[in-house]
C-alpha positions, 0 to 999 in steps of 0.5 A: 395721827391716824395710820391705815394699812397693816396696823396688825403688824404695828401693834402685834397679835392683840385681841379685841376686848369686846369681840376677840378679833385680832383684825385692826382697822387703823391705829391712832398714835398719841404721845402717850399711847396707841388707840386701835379700832377693831376691824370687826366690831369697831370697838376702840381700845388701848391694850396695855402693851400699847401705852407708853407711860401707863398710869398708876392708880395711887392716891395722887390719881385722885387728889392731883391728876384728876382733881376736878373730877374727884373734888366736884362729885356728879350729883346729877348722875347719882340722883339719876341712877337713884331714880333709875333704881327706883323704876325696878326696885321698891325704894320704899322698902324698910330702911336699908333693906336694898342691898347695893354694891358699888364696883369701882367705888373710888373714894366713895362719893356715890356711896356717900350720896346713897347713904343719905337715902336711907333705903340702901344697905351699902357696900363698895369695892376698889383698889384704893383707900375710901375717903376717911369721912365715909359714913360708918353704915357704908362697908367698903373692901379694898379688893379688886373685882376679880378677887371679891367673893361676897357672902350674900348676893345683892339686889343692885350692882352699880359701877360708875366710870370704872369699866373703861379702866379694865383690860377685860371688861367682859370678865368684869361684867361677868363678875358683876353678873355673879354678884347679883340675886335672880332678878337683881339689876346692874347699872353701868356708867361709862363715856359714849364714844359715839357722841358729838364731842368724840366724833369732833375730836377725831375730826380735829385730830385728822386735821392736825389739831390733836389735843382734844383727842389726846385728852379723850383718849388718854391711856387711863381709859383703856376701852372706849365704848360705843352703846353697841360695843358695851351691850355686846359684852353685857349680852355675852356675860348673861345680862338681859338688856333693859335700857340705855340713857344719856347724861352729861357731865357738869363742866366743874368736873372736867379738866378743860385744856387752856390756862390762858383766859381767852383759850379756856373761854373758847374751849369751854364754849366748844364743849358746851356747844357739843354737849347742846348738840348731844342733847338735841340728838339724844347722844350725851357724854355718858351712857347709863346702861341697865341690865337684868339678871334673869 
């Protein structure tokens, strides 16, 4: 349920991860966490102290908790990122001459896909173990972004669906900035909470049907970015903004609620309808922001 009023007293003196304000407009409580909305920049976030049962990023996170996502790599997104890179970097350079870093690479699905392109020298960093089937040409370091010190700077840094998991997203972008050569580009992919799916979930939650909201604002996502809030922290990190694009997620990747056949059909139809509205309005489920290091 959404609560208005003295929200600051409810969650304590917690700073917004985007603008640093402690003013909270409202707080939405779910069974797993409390989601605060900044009264200054409207960014929505869940501080670690507001999570009742924090998620642990163990191997279980990848093989059980979010099985659909990791069993069904978003190949459409991977191809979109490659095409976006090609607009700014000459992908016809000699084989494996474009140095690319994947920050928060997970099990390495994007790196495995890019290895087939034969134009990248690929490195990934994450706190989990990579897939044992990763091509030998790909280098993966089991390390957090804040501890990584590259020997050589990169032409491209990509981070897909990782920034929403970190407490200090501005620091993450500052680190990404430091990993790039001057003239290098960064592509950051995260959910866009200004899209129809999120808007409808908020409305249904107010009406008392909370399940869509609870799934979209699950505490494994600490930050919930609108396009404006993500661009704000990229500016603060030193980047020059180039573009923002939207792309949807294939249904096979999603854990759509409902075990009974009819319920699942209804929920799936609802998601498809909202994705269609997003396509018409230009606000799709994921946002892809591209930046330049001048």
